[in-house]
C-alpha positions in Angstrom: -0.2 0.0 -0.2 1.0 3.6 -1.1 1.8 6.0 1.8 -0.8 8.3 0.7 -3.2 5.4 0.9 -2.1 4.8 4.4 -3.3 7.8 5.3 -6.8 7.2 4.2 -8.6 5.4 7.0 -12.5 5.6 5.6 -14.4 6.7 2.7 -14.3 10.4 3.7 -10.6 10.8 3.4 -10.8 10.2 0.0 -11.9 13.3 -1.1 -9.5 16.1 0.4 -6.5 13.7 -1.0 -8.5 13.9 -4.3 -9.0 17.5 -4.1 -5.0 17.9 -3.7 -4.4 15.7 -7.0 -7.1 16.9 -9.5 -7.1 20.1 -11.3 -10.0 21.9 -9.5 -12.0 21.6 -12.7 -11.9 18.6 -12.8 -12.5 17.9 -8.9 -15.1 20.3 -9.3 -16.9 18.3 -12.0 -16.8 15.3 -9.8 -17.9 16.9 -6.5 -20.3 19.6 -7.4 -23.9 19.3 -6.8 -27.1 21.8 -8.0 -27.5 25.4 -7.2 -27.5 25.8 -3.3 -26.3 22.0 -2.5 -29.8 21.3 -0.6 -30.1 18.0 -2.1 -26.6 17.1 -1.5 -26.5 18.4 2.0 -29.9 16.4 2.7 -28.5 13.2 1.5 -26.0 13.3 4.5 -28.5 14.6 7.1 -30.9 12.3 6.4 -28.4 9.4 7.8 -27.8 11.3 10.8 -31.4 11.4 12.1 -31.5 7.6 12.5 -30.1 5.9 15.2 -29.4 2.6 16.0 -31.0 -0.1 19.0 -28.2 -2.8 19.5 -28.7 -6.1 21.0 -26.2 -7.7 22.9 -24.9 -11.0 24.3 -25.8 -12.7 20.9 -23.3 -15.2 19.1 -22.3 -13.3 16.1 -19.0 -15.3 15.5 -20.7 -16.6 12.1 -21.6 -13.5 10.7 -21.8 -12.7 7.1 -22.6 -9.8 4.7 -22.9 -11.7 1.8 -26.1 -10.6 -0.4 -28.0 -12.0 -3.2 -29.3 -9.7 -5.8 -31.2 -10.7 -9.1 -30.2 -14.4 -8.1 -26.3 -13.6 -7.8 -24.5 -14.0 -4.7 -22.3 -10.5 -3.8 -19.7 -10.5 -1.5 -21.2 -7.5 0.4 -24.4 -5.4 0.2 -22.8 -2.4 -1.6 -21.5 -1.6 -5.4 -19.9 1.0 -7.0 -22.4 3.2 -8.7 -22.3 4.9 -12.1 -19.4 7.6 -12.1 -19.6 9.9 -15.7 -15.9 10.5 -17.0 -14.0 8.7 -14.8 -11.2 8.1 -17.1 -10.6 11.8 -17.0 -9.7 11.9 -13.3 -8.3 8.0 -13.3 -6.6 6.2 -15.6 -8.5 3.9 -17.3 -11.2 5.1 -14.8 -13.7 2.6 -15.7 -12.0 -0.4 -16.4 -10.0 -0.1 -12.9 -13.6 0.5 -11.1 -15.0 -2.7 -12.8 -11.7 -5.0 -12.1 -11.5 -3.9 -8.6 -15.7 -4.2 -8.1 -15.4 -8.1 -9.7 -12.0 -8.9 -7.7 -13.9 -7.8 -4.3 -17.0 -9.9 -5.7 -19.4 -6.6 -5.6 -21.3 -4.7 -8.9 -20.3 -1.9 -10.9 -22.5 0.3 -12.9 -20.5 1.9 -16.1 -21.6 5.0 -16.8 -23.0 5.8 -20.1 -21.2 9.3 -20.3 -18.1 7.4 -19.9 -14.8 7.6 -22.2 -14.0 4.2 -22.6 -16.0 1.7 -25.0 -18.7 -0.1 -23.1 -17.5 -3.6 -24.9 -14.0 -2.9 -23.8 -15.3 -3.0 -19.9 -18.0 -5.9 -21.0 -15.3 -7.8 -22.3 -12.7 -7.7 -19.6 -15.4 -7.5 -16.4 -18.2 -9.6 -17.4 -20.5 -9.0 -14.3 -20.4 -5.2 -14.8 -23.9 -3.4 -15.3 -24.2 -0.6 -17.9 -26.3 2.3 -17.1 -27.5 4.6 -20.2 -28.9 7.7 -20.7 -31.8 7.5 -23.7 -30.9 9.4 -26.5 -34.4 11.2 -27.5 -35.1 9.3 -30.8 -36.7 6.2 -31.0 -34.4 4.9 -33.6 -31.2 5.9 -31.7 -32.7 4.1 -28.2 -33.2 0.8 -30.4 -29.1 0.8 -31.8 -27.9 1.9 -28.2 -30.2 -1.5 -26.7 -28.8 -3.4 -29.3 -25.4 -2.5 -29.2 -25.3 -3.1 -25.2 -26.7 -6.6 -25.5 -23.8 -7.2 -28.0 -21.4 -6.5 -25.8 -22.9 -8.9 -23.4 -24.0 -7.0 -20.3 -26.8 -8.9 -18.3 -28.0 -5.9 -16.6 -29.0 -2.5 -17.7 -29.5 0.7 -15.6 -32.0 3.2 -17.0 -31.3 6.6 -15.6 -34.7 8.6 -15.6 -33.9 11.9 -13.5 -31.9 13.5 -16.5 -34.8 15.1 -18.5 -33.0 18.5 -19.0 -29.5 19.2 -18.2 -29.3 20.7 -14.7 -27.9 24.4 -13.9 -24.3 24.0 -14.5 -23.3 27.2 -12.0 -21.1 25.2 -9.7 -19.3 23.5 -12.5 -18.6 26.8 -14.3 -17.4 28.3 -10.8 -15.0 25.5 -10.5 -13.9 26.0 -14.4 -15.2 22.7 -15.8 -17.2 23.0 -19.1 -18.7 20.4 -21.7 -17.1 20.7 -24.0 -13.7 20.9 -21.7 -11.9 24.1 -23.1 -8.5 24.6 -22.5 -7.5 27.4 -20.3 -4.5 29.2 -18.7 -6.2 28.1 -15.4 -6.6 24.5 -16.1 -3.0 24.4 -17.7 -1.8 26.0 -14.6 -3.7 22.8 -12.4 -2.5 20.6 -14.7 1.5 21.5 -14.1 0.8 22.1 -10.6 -0.2 18.5 -10.4 2.3 16.4 -12.1 0.7 13.1 -10.9 -2.6 13.6 -12.5 -1.0 15.5 -15.9 1.5 12.5 -16.2 -0.4 9.9 -14.7 -3.7 10.1 -16.3 -4.0 13.0 -18.8 -0.8 12.7 -20.8 -0.6 8.6 -20.5 -4.3 8.6 -21.7 -3.4 10.9 -24.6 -0.1 8.8 -25.4 -1.7 5.6 -25.1 -5.3 6.3 -26.4 -5.5 9.7 -28.1 -7.9 12.2 -27.0 -10.8 10.9 -25.0 -14.3 10.6 -26.8 -17.5 10.3 -25.5 -18.2 6.7 -26.0 -21.4 5.4 -24.9 -24.4 7.6 -25.0 -25.1 6.6 -28.4 -24.9 3.5 -30.3 -22.1 5.2 -32.5 -18.7 6.9 -31.1 -19.5 10.5 -29.8 -17.5 13.8 -29.8 -14.1 14.0 -28.2 -14.6 16.1 -24.8 -13.1 19.2 -26.4 -15.2 19.4 -29.3 -18.0 21.8 -29.6 -20.2 19.2 -30.8 -20.0 17.7 -27.2 -23.1 19.5 -26.8 -25.3 16.8 -28.2 -24.1 14.1 -25.7 -26.0 16.6 -23.0 -28.8 16.5 -25.2 -32.5 17.2 -23.6 -34.4 14.3 -23.1 -38.0 16.1 -22.3 -39.8 13.9 -24.7 -39.3 10.7 -23.4 -42.5 8.8 -21.5 -43.2 5.8 -20.0 -43.6 4.4 -23.4 -40.3 4.4 -23.9 -39.5 2.5 -20.9 -41.9 -0.1 -22.2 -40.0 0.0 -25.7 -36.7 -0.5 -23.7 -38.5 -3.8 -21.9 -39.5 -5.2 -25.1 -36.0 -4.7 -26.5 -34.0 -5.9 -23.7 -33.7 -9.8 -22.7 -31.7 -9.2 -19.3 -32.4 -7.4 -16.3 -34.0 -4.2 -16.2 -33.1 -1.6 -13.8 -34.6 1.9 -13.4 -32.8 4.7 -11.8 -33.8 8.2 -10.5 -37.0 7.1 -8.8 -38.7 9.0 -5.9 -42.4 8.9 -6.2 -43.9 5.8 -5.1 -46.4 5.8 -7.8 -43.4 6.3 -10.2 -42.1 3.2 -8.8 -45.2 1.0 -9.3 -45.3 2.4 -13.1 -41.7 1.3 -13.8 -42.5 -2.1 -12.0 -45.7 -2.2 -14.1 -43.6 -1.3 -17.2 -41.6 -4.3 -16.9 -38.5 -2.9 -14.5 -36.9 -5.7 -12.4 -35.6 -3.5 -9.8 -35.0 0.0 -8.9 -32.8 2.3 -7.7 -33.8 5.3 -5.4 -32.0 8.2 -6.1 -31.7 11.9 -6.5 -28.6 11.8 -8.7 -26.3 12.7 -5.9 -28.1 16.4 -5.7 -26.6 17.1 -9.2 -30.6 17.7 -11.1 -32.9 19.1 -9.2 -31.9 21.2 -5.9 -34.3 20.4 -3.1 -35.3 17.2 -4.4 -36.2 14.3 -1.4 -33.2 12.4 -0.2 -33.1 8.7 -1.6 -33.4 7.7 2.4 -36.5 9.9 3.3 -38.2 8.4 0.1 -37.2 4.8 0.6 -40.0 3.6 3.1 -42.9 4.4 0.7 -40.9 2.8 -2.4 -40.3 -0.2 -0.4 -44.3 -0.5 0.7 -45.0 0.3 -3.0 -43.0 -2.2 -4.7 -42.5 -5.4 -2.1 -42.3 -7.5 -5.2 -39.0 -6.6 -6.6 -35.7 -5.1 -5.0 -35.4 -1.9 -4.1 -32.0 -0.3 -4.3 -30.8 3.2 -3.3 -27.6 5.5 -3.8 -26.8 8.9 -2.3 -25.3 10.0 0.6 -23.6 6.9 1.7 -20.4 7.2 3.7 -20.2 4.9 6.0 -20.9 1.2 7.0 -23.6 2.5 9.3 -25.6 4.2 6.6 -25.8 1.3 4.5 -27.1 -1.1 7.5 -29.4 2.2 7.9 -30.9 2.1 4.2 -31.1 -1.8 4.5 -33.0 -1.6 7.7 -35.6 0.6 6.2 -36.0 -2.0 3.2 -33.3 -1.3 0.7 -31.9 -4.4 -0.9 -28.4 -3.3 -2.2 -27.1 0.3 -1.8 -24.6 2.2 -4.2 -21.9 4.6 -3.5 -20.4 7.1 -6.2 -18.1 10.1 -5.4 -16.2 8.5 -2.8 -15.1 5.7 -5.2 -14.2 8.1 -8.1 -11.9 9.9 -5.6 -10.3 6.6 -4.7 -9.5 5.7 -8.2 -8.2 9.2 -8.9 -5.2 9.1 -6.0 -4.8 5.6 -6.3 -6.0 3.8 -9.3 -7.1 0.2 -8.7 -5.0 -0.2 -5.1 -7.3 2.9 -4.0 -10.8 1.5 -5.0 -9.4 -1.8 -3.3 -8.9 0.2 -0.4 -12.2 1.9 -0.5 -14.1 -1.6 -0.6 -12.3 -3.1 2.0 -12.7 -0.2 4.4 -16.3 0.0 3.9 -16.4 -3.5 3.8 -14.9 -3.9 7.3 -17.3 -1.0 8.9 -20.1 -3.3 7.8 -18.6 -6.2 9.4 -17.9 -4.5 12.8 -21.4 -2.7 12.6 -23.2 -6.1 12.2 -21.3 -7.2 15.2 -22.1 -4.5 17.5 -25.6 -4.2 16.7 -25.7 -8.0 17.5 -26.9 -9.4 14.1 -25.1 -12.1 12.0 -27.4 -12.1 8.7 -28.5 -8.8 7.1 -31.9 -10.3 6.8 -32.0 -9.5 10.5 -31.9 -5.7 9.9 -35.4 -4.1 9.9 -37.1 -0.8 11.2 -37.3 -2.0 14.7 -33.3 -1.6 14.7 -33.7 2.3 14.2 -35.2 5.2 16.4 -35.7 8.4 14.4 -34.1 11.1 16.8 -37.0 13.3 16.6 -38.8 10.5 18.1 -36.9 10.0 21.1 -39.1 9.9 24.4 -38.9 13.2 25.9 -38.5 13.9 29.8 -41.5 15.5 31.7 
């Protein structure tokens, strides 16, 4: 383990390390959320409002966090959420994340806004899931779904909360734009961060050429410096439930819908053929003020008890994972910390992040007095506002 990783003791430690390592515009892209950061902040606050009720003197010597999802056994109840343009902040980022996840026995969701061909990731990491931002045209949707299937992916995640591009003011304040514009600020940030400049950016240019958006459509997209990259972020306001029904007819594998916060939408997604739902507000990057996924989770679990309900957003600790599971989630996905881990440490960094989170879950389960994750339920939690008051 490198000296840099030896100073990492929890997922939160990766963020300040990545801030020092990455150019400010690149770090700003990963860390930023929409407008006032209200949703980003509340994603964390929601976890802090719940406390555990542990049990004691229970034999937990044979505890396991192994989890089954879609008839697949995973070593832990968490996976890596989709991370856009990860190859810009970590060399071959999508492959690094997918390989580390596969080695650890957990799933990784490859982002549609990625800079490495989906075929390359599917070939090397067959258990990876693919997340799609749907094009606005039926022919392009059909062609993209056919391409993903031909590559060999078994699970398709359709993100539905990106009808329009969000307010990008915080990206712009950090100096990030799409297309990425070479500026004196970006050049200076690169020069003053030689590990990233040589180890990620120049290495990518030399070995693979200028990065392109590879997977938003069935064909290769624009290079990150091209003005035509705006097409990659085109609006999807015309999409509706008939398009999800079309995808269900086209896609023969597992279909997951990501970005659900309303119980009625959850039912409609299930009725349209979704085999699973990820409750998500896009990490606070879309509608500022959207409810946190943890707050929305119980209502969606109640609305769709017959399919796996998963969650992402604000998860940083093993206790966060267990709180989500206690409220009914079948699985939990974590995004930004794994991106930071890949940026500062490559495969070793992601392995470190996975190990830290898994070890926390193991210890937390023991202190809660449970051996199986199935023993979790809302009875293990107390909402702090509900605490008995004296007098």
